[in-house]
C-alpha positions in Angstrom: 10.8 -26.7 38.3 8.5 -28.3 35.8 5.9 -25.6 36.4 8.6 -22.9 35.8 9.7 -24.5 32.5 6.1 -24.8 31.4 5.6 -21.1 32.1 8.7 -20.3 30.1 7.4 -22.3 27.2 4.0 -20.6 27.4 5.5 -17.2 27.4 7.8 -18.1 24.5 4.9 -19.5 22.4 2.8 -16.3 23.1 5.8 -14.2 22.0 6.1 -16.2 18.8 2.4 -15.8 18.0 2.5 -12.1 18.6 5.5 -11.7 16.4 4.0 -13.8 13.7 1.0 -11.5 13.5 2.2 -8.5 11.5 1.6 -5.0 12.8 0.6 -3.9 9.3 0.2 -5.4 5.9 1.0 -3.3 2.9 -1.5 -4.2 0.1 -0.7 -2.8 -3.3 1.1 -3.1 -6.6 4.8 -2.5 -7.7 5.0 0.7 -5.7 4.8 -1.4 -2.5 6.4 -4.5 -4.1 9.7 -2.7 -4.8 9.8 -1.1 -1.3 11.6 -4.0 0.3 14.0 -4.7 -2.6 17.3 -3.0 -2.6 17.6 -3.7 -6.3 14.8 -1.2 -6.9 15.9 1.4 -4.3 13.7 0.0 -1.5 14.5 -0.6 2.1 13.9 -4.1 3.4 14.8 -3.1 6.9 11.7 -0.8 7.1 9.6 -4.0 7.0 11.7 -6.3 9.1 12.4 -3.8 11.9 8.8 -2.8 12.2 7.0 -6.2 11.8 5.4 -5.1 8.6 4.4 -7.5 5.9 4.7 -6.4 2.2 2.0 -7.8 0.0 2.6 -5.6 -3.0 2.4 -7.4 -6.4 4.0 -5.8 -9.4 1.6 -5.1 -12.3 -1.6 -5.8 -10.4 -4.8 -3.9 -10.8 -7.3 -3.4 -7.9 -9.6 -6.2 -9.0 -6.6 -8.6 -8.5 -5.9 -7.1 -5.1 -9.5 -7.8 -4.1 -9.2 -11.4 -5.2 -6.2 -12.0 -2.9 -7.2 -9.7 0.0 -8.6 -12.5 2.2 -5.5 -14.7 1.7 -2.9 -12.0 2.0 -4.4 -9.7 4.6 -7.4 -11.2 6.5 -5.8 -14.6 7.1 -2.8 -13.0 8.9 -5.1 -10.9 11.2 -2.8 -7.8 11.2 -3.5 -4.8 13.4 -3.6 -2.6 10.3 -3.8 -2.7 6.5 -2.3 0.0 4.3 -4.0 0.0 0.9 -2.6 1.7 -2.2 -3.6 0.7 -5.7 -5.1 1.9 -8.9 -2.3 3.2 -11.1 -2.2 0.0 -13.0 -5.9 0.2 -13.6 -5.3 3.7 -15.1 -2.5 2.2 -17.2 -5.1 -0.4 -18.4 -2.8 -3.4 -17.5 -5.9 -5.6 -17.7 -8.0 -3.4 -20.0 -10.1 -0.3 -19.4 -11.4 0.3 -15.8 -13.3 3.4 -14.9 -12.2 5.6 -12.0 -15.4 4.9 -10.3 -14.8 1.1 -10.5 -11.2 1.6 -9.2 -12.5 3.2 -6.0 -15.3 0.7 -5.8 -12.7 -2.1 -5.7 -10.8 -0.2 -3.0 -14.0 0.2 -1.0 -14.6 -3.6 -1.2 -11.2 -4.1 0.4 -12.1 -1.5 3.1 -15.3 -3.3 3.9 -13.5 -6.7 4.2 -11.0 -5.2 6.6 -13.7 -3.5 8.6 -15.6 -6.8 9.0 -12.4 -8.4 10.3 -11.7 -5.6 12.8 -8.6 -4.5 11.0 -7.6 -0.8 11.1 -7.4 0.7 7.7 -5.1 3.3 6.1 -5.8 4.5 2.6 -3.2 6.1 0.3 -3.5 8.4 -2.6 -1.6 7.4 -5.8 1.8 8.7 -6.6 1.9 11.2 -9.5 2.9 10.0 -13.0 2.8 11.9 -16.3 3.6 8.8 -18.5 3.8 5.0 -18.1 6.9 3.6 -19.8 5.0 0.4 -20.7 1.9 2.3 -21.9 3.2 5.5 -23.4 0.0 6.2 -25.3 -1.9 6.8 -22.0 -2.0 10.2 -20.4 -2.7 9.5 -16.7 -2.4 12.9 -15.0 -6.0 13.8 -14.8 -7.1 10.2 -14.0 -4.7 10.0 -11.1 -5.9 13.3 -9.8 -9.6 12.2 -10.1 -9.0 8.8 -8.4 -7.1 10.6 -5.6 -10.0 12.9 -5.0 -12.3 9.9 -4.8 -9.9 8.1 -2.4 -9.9 11.2 -0.1 -13.7 11.3 -0.1 -13.8 7.5 0.7 -11.4 8.0 3.6 -13.6 10.8 5.0 -16.9 9.0 4.5 -15.5 5.8 6.1 -13.7 7.8 8.8 -10.4 6.2 7.9 -6.8 7.4 8.1 -5.3 8.7 4.9 -1.7 9.1 3.7 -1.4 11.6 0.8 1.5 10.2 -1.4 0.5 12.5 -4.2 0.9 16.1 -3.0 4.5 16.0 -1.6 5.9 14.6 -4.8 3.8 16.0 -7.7 5.4 18.5 -10.0 3.1 21.2 -11.4 2.5 19.1 -14.5 1.4 16.1 -12.5 4.6 14.2 -13.0 6.9 12.4 -10.5 10.2 14.3 -10.8 13.5 12.6 -11.6 14.7 13.5 -8.1 12.2 10.8 -6.8 12.1 8.3 -9.6 14.1 6.8 -12.5 11.1 6.0 -14.7 8.6 8.6 -13.5 6.4 6.0 -11.8 8.3 4.0 -9.3 10.0 5.6 -6.2 13.7 5.6 -5.7 15.4 5.3 -2.3 15.0 9.0 -1.4 11.3 8.8 -2.2 10.8 5.7 -0.1 12.6 7.4 2.8 10.0 10.2 2.7 7.2 7.8 2.3 8.4 5.9 5.4 8.3 9.0 7.5 4.7 9.6 6.3 3.8 6.1 7.3 5.3 6.4 10.7 3.5 9.8 11.3 0.2 8.2 10.7 0.4 4.8 12.3 2.5 5.4 15.4 
């Protein structure tokens, strides 16, 4: 009887460890941060039901993502990390950052995940014609350029890629009102489509 109880405890503890280890960590900015908040049109159940961990931080640039990558991703030893960042760099939230440096920061996160044996999924940036908080910046061409660089990075490193730009971009490079209230952050309908794109790639 004691042996049987010990086996049950062992199985239970293993199950707890397996569940504590997220299947995927979402590393990004407010695009990810709002994803599990119903207040912003997100879908919390997408994360809870799939054992995903959301590590999006509103307003952050890619250098800040690099700084917390070890703590927020590597420490949890997930099966996979989904990386999407750079639009706040283009918005100059922390000052000017070149497109080359944006992708260099993303590459640094990729290398860290590779060393830890974590599968990597890269994402292109969502379209945006204006940033409500930085109206003087015209981001369309910068977003397109960064996305081209991200696509090249994914090919060079032989990593999975999710193209969040193409399905949503209007001809002028904006994110239509159908998918966003402010032209930058997804609404519920947009997140639903993004979720299907995620599932198609990682399942």
